[in-house]
Residue, then its C-alpha position, 0 to 999 in steps of 0.5 A: m500499500m502506498v500513503k503519500v504525506y502531502q505537506s506544505c513548508c510548516g507543520g508536517e511533523k503531525v500529519l507523518d506522526t499520525v500517519n506512521e502511529a496509524i500503520r502502526l496500531s493497524g498491523t498494515v504494512a504501507q510505504v510512505e512517501t512525503v510530497n512538499d514540491m507545491i508543483e507535485v501537490a497541485k499536480a496531484g490535485i490536492i487543494s488544501t494541506p496537510a493530505i494524505t492519500i491511500n493508492n492515489r485516493v485521497v483520504a484527508s485534506g486540509r486537516v490531520p484526521k484522528v489516529q482511530d479514523l486512519v487506522t480504520i481507513l487503513i484496514n479498510a484500504a489494505a482489505k481491498e488490496t487483497 
């Protein structure tokens, strides 16, 4: 599973920590990529950062989701892969 964290210049640590904690708690295997280049953010169709995509699907934009909400999203995404 590919998880991308789109962030601007500030405050990206919180969203990255949330993603890593959710992956750990969900027991899923995921590759995490951080995208800071605003051109790449725009190409991905992201309007507001921070944003998170899982397998190219936007699951959060303009906010940092709660860890437990992200755990549920990760488990559901992993189930769709099998």
